[in-house]
C-alpha positions in Angstrom: 12.3 -6.4 8.8 12.6 -2.9 7.4 11.5 -2.5 3.8 10.6 -6.2 3.6 14.2 -7.6 3.5 15.0 -10.9 5.2 18.4 -12.5 5.2 18.3 -16.3 4.5 21.1 -18.9 4.5 21.5 -22.3 2.9 24.2 -24.4 4.7 26.0 -27.6 3.8 27.9 -28.8 6.9 30.7 -31.3 6.8 29.3 -34.5 8.2 30.2 -38.1 9.1 27.8 -40.8 8.0 25.9 -42.3 10.9 27.4 -40.0 13.5 24.7 -37.7 14.7 26.8 -36.4 17.6 29.5 -35.1 15.3 27.0 -33.8 12.8 25.0 -32.1 15.6 28.1 -30.2 16.6 28.8 -29.1 13.0 25.2 -28.0 12.6 25.3 -25.9 15.8 28.5 -24.2 14.8 27.2 -23.3 11.3 23.9 -22.2 12.7 25.6 -19.8 15.1 27.7 -18.4 12.3 24.6 -17.8 10.2 22.8 -16.1 13.2 25.8 -13.8 13.8 25.6 -12.8 10.1 21.9 -11.8 10.5 20.3 -14.8 8.9 16.6 -15.2 10.0 15.8 -18.3 7.9 18.5 -21.1 8.0 18.2 -24.3 6.0 20.3 -27.4 6.4 20.3 -30.4 4.0 18.1 -33.5 4.0 18.8 -36.1 6.7 21.9 -34.0 7.7 21.8 -35.2 11.3 22.6 -38.8 10.3 23.8 -38.4 6.7 21.6 -39.2 3.7 23.7 -42.3 2.8 23.2 -44.4 5.9 21.3 -47.1 4.0 20.0 -49.9 6.2 21.5 -48.2 9.2 18.4 -46.1 9.2 16.7 -49.2 10.7 19.0 -49.1 13.7 17.3 -48.1 17.0 20.5 -46.4 18.3 20.9 -44.2 15.2 17.3 -43.0 15.5 17.6 -42.4 19.2 20.9 -40.5 18.9 19.5 -38.3 16.1 16.5 -37.5 18.3 18.8 -36.5 21.2 21.0 -34.3 18.9 17.9 -32.5 17.7 17.3 -31.5 21.3 20.9 -30.3 21.5 20.4 -28.2 18.4 17.1 -26.8 19.6 18.8 -25.9 22.9 21.6 -24.1 21.0 19.0 -22.0 19.2 17.6 -20.6 22.4 17.7 -16.8 22.4 17.9 -16.6 18.6 14.9 -15.5 16.5 16.0 -17.4 13.4 13.8 -20.1 12.0 16.0 -23.2 11.4 15.3 -26.3 9.3 17.2 -29.5 10.0 16.8 -32.9 8.3 16.6 -36.2 10.2 14.9 -39.6 10.3 11.9 -39.8 12.7 9.8 -42.8 13.7 6.1 -42.4 14.0 3.5 -45.1 14.4 6.1 -47.8 13.6 7.0 -46.2 10.3 10.1 -44.2 9.4 9.8 -40.7 7.9 12.3 -38.4 6.2 11.6 -35.2 8.1 12.5 -31.5 8.3 12.3 -30.3 11.8 11.5 -26.6 12.2 13.4 -25.1 15.2 13.1 -21.7 16.8 14.3 -20.2 20.1 14.9 -23.5 21.9 11.8 -25.3 20.6 10.9 -27.8 17.9 7.9 -26.1 16.4 6.8 -28.8 14.0 7.9 -31.5 11.6 7.4 -31.7 7.9 7.7 -35.2 6.4 8.9 -35.8 2.8 5.9 -36.6 0.7 7.4 -38.0 -2.5 9.8 -40.9 -1.8 12.0 -41.9 -4.9 12.7 -45.5 -5.8 14.3 -45.3 -9.2 17.8 -45.1 -10.7 20.2 -44.6 -7.8 17.5 -43.9 -5.2 15.9 -46.5 -3.0 14.3 -44.5 -0.2 11.1 -46.6 -0.2 13.2 -49.3 1.4 13.3 -47.3 4.6 10.9 -44.3 4.4 7.1 -43.9 4.2 5.5 -41.0 2.3 4.5 -38.2 4.6 1.0 -37.1 5.4 -0.3 -33.8 4.2 -2.8 -32.7 6.9 -0.9 -32.0 10.2 -1.4 -34.5 13.0 -0.4 -34.2 16.7 2.8 -35.9 17.3 4.4 -36.5 20.8 7.9 -35.2 20.7 9.6 -35.6 24.0 6.9 -34.5 26.4 5.1 -32.1 24.1 2.7 -32.4 21.2 3.8 -30.8 18.0 2.2 -30.8 14.5 3.5 -33.4 12.0 2.6 -33.0 8.3 3.6 -31.4 5.1 0.9 -28.7 5.2 2.6 -26.6 7.8 3.3 -22.9 7.4 5.5 -20.7 9.7 4.5 -17.1 10.0 6.6 -14.3 11.6 4.7 -12.5 14.4 6.2 -9.0 13.6 6.2 -9.4 9.9 2.9 -11.2 9.0 3.6 -11.1 5.3 6.6 -13.5 5.9 5.2 -17.0 5.6 7.5 -20.0 5.1 6.7 -23.4 3.7 8.9 -26.4 3.5 9.5 -29.3 1.1 12.2 -32.0 0.8 14.3 -32.8 -2.2 12.2 -35.0 -4.5 9.2 -32.9 -3.7 10.5 -30.2 -6.1 11.0 -32.7 -9.0 7.4 -33.9 -9.2 4.6 -32.2 -11.1 2.3 -31.6 -8.0 5.0 -30.3 -5.7 4.1 -29.4 -2.0 5.8 -26.1 -2.7 3.0 -25.2 -5.1 0.4 -25.9 -2.5 2.4 -23.9 0.1 2.6 -20.9 -2.2 -1.1 -21.0 -3.0 -1.8 -21.2 0.8 0.2 -18.0 1.2 3.8 -19.0 1.6 6.2 -16.4 0.1 9.3 -18.4 1.0 9.8 -22.1 0.3 12.7 -24.0 1.8 14.0 -27.3 0.5 16.2 -29.7 2.4 17.9 -31.8 -0.3 20.4 -34.6 -0.9 20.9 -34.3 -4.6 23.9 -36.3 -5.9 26.0 -35.1 -8.8 25.9 -36.5 -12.3 27.1 -34.8 -15.5 24.9 -31.8 -16.2 22.6 -32.3 -13.3 23.7 -29.0 -11.7 22.2 -27.0 -14.6 19.0 -28.9 -14.4 18.8 -28.4 -10.6 19.4 -24.7 -11.0 16.6 -24.5 -13.6 14.2 -26.3 -11.3 14.9 -23.9 -8.5 14.6 -20.8 -10.7 11.4 -22.2 -12.3 9.9 -23.0 -8.9 10.6 -19.6 -7.5 9.1 -18.0 -10.7 6.0 -20.1 -10.8 5.4 -19.7 -7.0 6.4 -15.9 -7.1 8.4 -16.8 -4.0 11.8 -16.9 -2.5 13.3 -20.4 -2.7 16.1 -21.6 -0.4 17.7 -24.9 -1.4 20.3 -26.6 0.8 21.9 -29.8 -0.5 24.0 -32.6 1.0 27.7 -32.5 0.3 31.1 -33.3 1.9 31.1 -36.3 4.2 28.3 -38.2 2.6 29.3 -41.8 1.6 31.0 -42.0 -1.9 30.4 -45.8 -2.1 28.2 -45.3 -5.2 27.4 -41.5 -5.4 29.1 -38.2 -4.9 27.2 -35.2 -3.4 28.3 -31.7 -4.3 26.6 -29.5 -1.8 25.0 -27.3 -4.5 23.1 -24.7 -2.5 20.8 -22.2 -4.3 18.8 -19.2 -3.3 16.4 -17.8 -5.9 13.7 -15.1 -6.0 10.9 -15.0 -8.6 13.0 -16.7 -11.3 16.4 -15.1 -10.5 19.2 -16.8 -8.7 20.5 -14.5 -6.0 23.2 -16.8 -4.7 24.6 -20.3 -5.3 27.5 -22.2 -3.9 30.4 -23.8 -5.6 30.0 -27.5 -5.7 32.2 -30.0 -3.9 32.8 -27.9 -0.8 30.9 -27.3 2.4 29.7 -23.8 1.8 27.1 -21.4 3.2 25.4 -19.0 0.9 23.4 -16.0 2.0 20.9 -13.7 0.2 18.5 -11.0 1.1 15.0 -11.9 0.0 12.7 -9.0 -0.7 9.3 -10.1 0.7 7.6 -6.8 -0.2 8.7 -7.1 -3.8 7.3 -10.7 -3.9 4.0 -9.5 -2.4 3.8 -6.7 -4.9 4.2 -9.1 -7.7 1.5 -11.4 -6.4 -0.9 -8.4 -6.0 -0.1 -7.2 -9.5 -0.7 -10.6 -11.1 -4.5 -11.1 -10.9 -4.0 -14.6 -12.2 -2.2 -15.6 -9.0 -4.7 -17.1 -6.6 -4.5 -18.4 -3.1 -6.6 -21.2 -1.8 -6.5 -24.7 -0.2 -5.8 -23.0 3.2 -8.2 -25.3 5.1 -5.6 -28.2 5.0 -3.0 -26.0 6.6 -1.9 -25.2 10.1 0.0 -22.0 10.6 2.5 -21.6 13.4 3.8 -18.2 14.6 7.4 -17.6 15.4 9.0 -14.6 16.9 11.0 -12.2 14.7 12.6 -9.1 16.1 12.1 -6.0 14.1 15.4 -4.8 12.9 17.2 -3.2 9.9 18.6 -6.0 7.8 22.2 -5.3 6.8 22.0 -5.7 3.1 24.5 -7.6 1.0 22.1 -7.6 -2.0 22.9 -5.1 -4.7 20.2 -3.9 -7.0 21.3 -3.4 -10.6 21.9 0.3 -11.2 20.8 -0.2 -14.8 17.7 -2.4 -14.5 16.6 -1.9 -18.1 20.0 -2.8 -19.5 21.5 -6.3 -19.3 25.0 -6.3 -17.9 26.5 -9.0 -20.1 27.4 -8.0 -23.7 26.0 -11.1 -25.3 22.7 -10.7 -23.5 22.6 -7.0 -24.1 23.1 -7.4 -27.9 20.3 -10.0 -28.0 18.1 -7.6 -26.0 18.8 -4.8 -28.4 18.1 -6.9 -31.5 14.8 -8.0 -29.9 13.7 -4.5 -29.1 14.5 -3.2 -32.5 12.4 -6.0 -33.9 9.5 -5.2 -31.7 9.6 -1.5 -32.6 10.0 -2.1 -36.3 7.3 -4.8 -36.5 4.9 -2.6 -34.5 5.4 0.2 -37.1 5.2 -2.2 -40.0 1.8 -3.4 -38.8 0.6 0.2 -38.5 1.6 1.0 -42.1 -0.1 -2.2 -43.4 -3.3 -1.1 -41.7 -3.3 2.6 -42.7 -1.7 2.3 -46.1 0.1 5.6 -45.4 2.6 6.4 -48.1 5.3 8.2 -46.2 6.9 8.3 -42.7 7.7 11.8 -41.5 10.3 12.2 -38.7 11.8 15.3 -37.2 15.5 14.7 -36.9 17.5 16.7 -34.4 20.9 15.1 -34.4 20.1 13.6 -31.0 19.7 10.0 -29.8 15.9 9.7 -29.7 15.3 10.9 -33.3 18.2 8.8 -34.5 16.7 5.7 -33.0 13.2 6.5 -34.4 14.7 6.9 -37.9 16.7 3.6 -37.6 13.5 1.8 -36.5 11.5 3.3 -39.4 14.2 2.3 -41.9 13.9 -1.3 -40.6 10.1 -1.2 -40.9 10.2 0.0 -44.5 12.8 -2.6 -45.3 10.4 -5.2 -43.9 7.6 -3.8 -46.0 9.9 -3.8 -49.0 9.2 -0.1 -49.5 11.7 2.5 -50.8 13.5 4.3 -48.1 13.0 7.5 -50.1 9.4 7.4 -48.7 10.8 8.2 -45.3 11.0 12.0 -45.0 13.5 13.1 -42.4 12.9 16.8 -41.6 15.5 19.0 -39.9 14.1 22.2 -38.5 16.8 24.5 -37.3 15.9 27.3 -35.0 17.4 29.5 -32.2 19.1 26.7 -30.3 20.4 24.5 -33.1 24.1 23.9 -33.2 26.2 23.1 -36.2 27.1 19.7 -34.8 23.6 18.5 -34.4 22.5 20.0 -37.7 25.3 18.3 -39.6 24.6 14.9 -37.9 20.9 15.2 -38.9 21.7 15.7 -42.5 24.5 13.1 -42.7 22.4 10.5 -40.9 19.5 11.0 -43.4 21.9 10.8 -46.4 23.7 7.7 -45.0 20.4 5.8 -44.6 19.1 6.8 -48.1 16.0 8.6 -46.9 14.5 11.8 -48.2 15.9 14.9 -46.3 13.9 18.1 -46.1 15.0 21.3 -44.3 12.4 23.7 -42.9 14.0 26.6 -41.0 11.4 27.7 -38.5 13.1 30.8 -37.1 10.9 33.2 -39.1 7.7 31.3 -38.4 8.4 31.3 -34.7 9.4 34.9 -34.7 6.1 35.9 -36.4 4.2 33.7 -34.0 5.9 35.4 -31.0 5.0 38.8 -32.5 1.4 37.7 -32.9 1.1 36.6 -29.2 3.2 39.4 -27.8 6.1 37.2 -26.7 9.4 39.0 -26.6 12.1 37.1 -28.5 14.8 37.8 -25.9 12.7 36.5 -23.1 13.8 32.8 -22.8 11.0 31.4 -20.8 8.8 28.4 -21.2 6.7 30.1 -24.0 9.9 30.7 -25.9 10.9 27.1 -25.7 7.5 25.5 -26.2 6.7 27.8 -29.1 9.5 26.2 -31.1 8.5 22.6 -30.1 4.9 23.2 -31.2 6.0 24.8 -34.5 8.1 21.8 -35.3 5.2 19.4 -34.6 2.9 21.5 -36.8 5.4 21.4 -39.6 5.7 17.6 -39.3 2.0 17.1 -39.2 1.4 19.3 -42.3 4.1 17.6 -44.3 2.6 14.2 -43.3 -0.8 15.5 -44.6 0.8 16.8 -47.8 2.6 13.5 -48.5 -0.2 11.1 -47.3 2.0 10.0 -44.4 2.3 9.6 -40.7 4.4 11.4 -38.2 6.6 9.0 -36.3 7.1 10.0 -32.6 10.6 10.1 -31.2 10.1 10.7 -27.5 11.3 8.0 -25.1 9.8 6.5 -22.0 12.1 8.3 -19.6 11.0 11.7 -21.0 7.4 10.6 -20.7 7.9 9.6 -17.0 9.3 13.0 -16.2 6.9 14.9 -18.5 9.9 16.2 -20.4 7.9 16.9 -23.5 5.9 19.9 -24.8 2.2 19.2 -24.6 0.9 19.0 -28.2 4.5 19.5 -29.3 7.0 16.7 -29.4 4.6 15.0 -27.0 2.3 14.2 -30.0 2.7 12.0 -33.1 0.8 9.3 -35.0 2.8 6.4 -33.7 5.5 6.6 -31.0 8.1 4.0 -31.7 10.3 4.9 -28.7 7.5 5.2 -26.1 8.4 1.9 -24.4 12.2 2.5 -24.4 13.9 4.2 -21.4 16.7 6.6 -22.1 19.4 4.4 -20.7 18.5 1.7 -23.2 18.1 4.2 -26.2 21.9 4.7 -26.0 22.6 1.0 -26.2 20.2 0.5 -29.1 21.9 3.1 -31.1 25.4 1.8 -30.2 24.3 -1.7 -31.2 23.1 -0.5 -34.5 26.4 1.4 -35.0 28.4 -1.8 -34.2 26.4 -4.1 -36.5 25.3 -2.0 -39.5 28.6 -2.7 -41.4 28.6 0.8 -42.9 31.6 2.7 -41.8 30.2 6.1 -42.5 26.9 5.4 -40.7 28.8 4.0 -37.7 30.9 7.2 -37.5 27.7 9.4 -37.5 26.0 7.3 -34.9 29.0 7.3 -32.6 29.2 11.1 -32.8 25.5 11.3 -32.0 26.1 9.1 -29.0 28.8 11.5 -27.9 26.5 14.5 -28.1 25.0 15.9 -24.9 21.2 15.2 -24.5 19.4 18.5 -25.2 16.1 19.8 -26.6 18.2 22.7 -28.1 15.5 25.3 -27.5 17.8 28.0 -26.1 20.5 29.8 -28.0 23.9 28.0 -28.0 26.9 29.3 -26.1 29.2 29.9 -29.0 29.1 26.6 -31.0 28.3 24.5 -27.9 25.0 23.3 -26.6 23.9 25.5 -23.7 20.8 23.6 -22.6 21.7 20.1 -21.2 18.7 18.1 -20.2 20.4 16.2 -17.4 21.5 19.4 -15.8 17.9 20.5 -15.6 16.0 17.3 -14.6 18.7 15.1 -13.3 20.7 12.1 -14.6 18.6 9.7 -16.6 20.4 6.7 -15.1 19.0 7.7 -11.7 15.5 8.4 -13.1 15.4 5.1 -14.9 16.4 3.4 -11.7 13.7 5.2 -9.8 11.1 4.5 -12.5 11.8 0.7 -12.6 11.7 0.1 -8.9 8.6 2.3 -8.4 6.5 0.9 -11.1 7.8 -2.6 -11.7 8.4 -3.5 -8.0 6.0 -1.1 -6.2 8.8 0.1 -3.8 8.1 3.1 -1.5 10.4 6.1 -1.9 12.4 5.3 1.3 13.2 1.9 0.0 14.2 3.2 -3.4 16.5 5.7 -1.7 18.0 3.0 0.4 18.9 0.7 -2.5 20.0 3.6 -4.7 22.6 4.7 -2.2 24.1 1.2 -2.5 23.7 0.8 -6.2 25.2 4.2 -7.0 27.8 4.3 -4.2 30.9 6.2 -5.4 29.0 7.8 -8.3 26.4 10.0 -6.7 26.3 11.3 -3.2 23.3 10.6 -0.9 22.3 14.2 -1.1 22.3 14.2 -5.0 20.3 10.9 -5.1 17.7 12.3 -2.7 17.5 15.6 -4.6 16.7 13.9 -7.9 14.4 11.3 -6.3 12.2 14.2 -5.0 12.3 15.7 -8.5 11.3 12.4 -10.0 8.2 12.0 -7.7 7.1 15.6 -8.2 7.3 15.4 -11.9 5.9 11.9 -12.3 2.7 12.8 -10.5 2.4 16.3 -11.9 2.9 15.2 -15.5 0.5 12.3 -15.7 -1.9 14.4 -17.8 0.5 14.2 -20.7 0.7 10.4 -20.5 -3.1 10.1 -20.3 -3.3 11.1 -24.0 -0.3 9.4 -25.5 -0.2 8.2 -29.1 -0.1 4.5 -29.8 3.3 2.9 -29.4 4.7 -0.6 -28.7 5.5 -1.9 -25.2 9.0 -3.5 -25.3 9.8 -4.3 -21.6 8.2 -5.0 -18.3 7.6 -1.3 -17.6 5.4 0.8 -19.8 3.4 4.1 -19.4 0.6 3.7 -21.9 -2.7 4.8 -20.5 -4.3 1.9 -22.4 -2.0 -0.7 -21.0 0.2 -0.8 -17.9 -0.4 2.6 -16.2 -4.1 3.4 -15.4 -3.4 6.4 -13.3 -5.6 9.5 -12.8 -4.1 12.7 -14.0 -4.9 14.5 -10.8 -3.5 11.9 -8.3 -1.8 13.5 -5.3 1.9 12.9 -4.6 1.6 14.1 -0.9 2.3 10.8 0.9 5.3 9.9 -1.3 6.9 13.3 -1.0 6.2 13.4 2.8 8.1 10.2 3.2 11.1 11.6 1.3 11.0 14.8 3.5 11.3 12.6 6.6 14.5 10.9 5.4 
């Protein structure tokens, strides 16, 4: 499937206990619905052909015979479809009864997976009827054809070889040595579970946790279909709790106590990327397995899945606030350790009246409070020059005063003008030399003040700027510790807002809110009247787009065409397809061209799952070519 997407379905049909004919019809109808919606892996519950609650009726010859006949009916109904379908039923083999998942595809029963762990505790008494299944597949005569019978079966798509499916049944997920773990280590990236899990108070939360945990530990997609409406309520009630998870995240789940189908689009390429990235994930034990190929037509999956437009920012307020507090703690404790090690006396920060320098100053204040040092040892330096506006200047001064730090002003206009004269730069020529000359002068001032006061320069640049190379080399690019280097621009805004909401200082809150309302700008060009004339996002593009591109490129390993595809959906109604493509091309050009700046970054703390440190997450050559990435974008 294009870009690695595969649509899966977990279905709870309405059944009648001990009526395989009725149940077979229900399964066929629901299977056809799922196929029409594009599902390629379809999972029904445990023993759904007969009902899980048949009790001693499982020993009746007629029930077993009818279930077998109805499996043939279902297989015939699947002819012409390229979906891989799993159906639960009781099967007799060598005078023993097994709880089995039959794998069906295009008119055939490909194989049977028996349940390995048979519960006989609390409300369960399956050992009264069923025998634990064998692991190593054995030949089994089904109708007139031999098929493999064993839990160590894998199913691989012929046209998408990276799609490998393993199967376990209900209790198998609840035990320490689950078959799903063996399947994943043998290469399965999708695990299906046919279940009949009854409802007791709080069990749904535990069940969800199990499925999420299994998908995370296996780095896999997990499709869980459970028995529901129609099962006997003599002693138990079954809620039909269906779940689809991917690497620790629930993509879809059903409401309980209704016969519902849930769908989700699993991202096989993302799972494979995660396994490649994690060198501690090992595959093995393949010698016990038999792999069966099934046909899968190559087509473009119609996506229902929406990728978060703000992947670095939690959507829920409670979770977002907790994340902000955690990040501020990581940043401030990182800086605290650096001061304990260096014994530096002061912290020197260039304050511009913008978001990044405000966050760096707030973090430094926290660190000094942790160190029980006077805030007066923090030197906030405002350095007005050609592009400084009254608004940003006032906010710089007011912020320093509200936080109780030392404020110094160094007007660099004269120094920059002299420097321009020395190098023959015309002051009215507003080119890159004009802009960068100011940025480097500011850095020189900060470094020299730090030397003068036995201090360290605290870097203010954020991760989004580093990704785009939006920093002056050996200017704002350089510091002695970069507290914001692991924080993307979209998250900087929320961190400052969180501080404003929780600081309990009315004056400080007002200042921070006005900074939040100020356009992002390096202020290196003269203002237009009293307004900022140089807006960063007009020049390099919206940071919310660039942070989206950055996350799905580095964290997930997506190719440009796939990022473009999901961005169109995630930002529908906010950005046109042309605008998204324009800034995606800009992102790739700048990301590759500007790696040399990231190769010599100052130290700074990693705070999330994406980081650009050359000593940590991103070991990338500074002269790597972007040709194949840009070529794919040109072909869109």
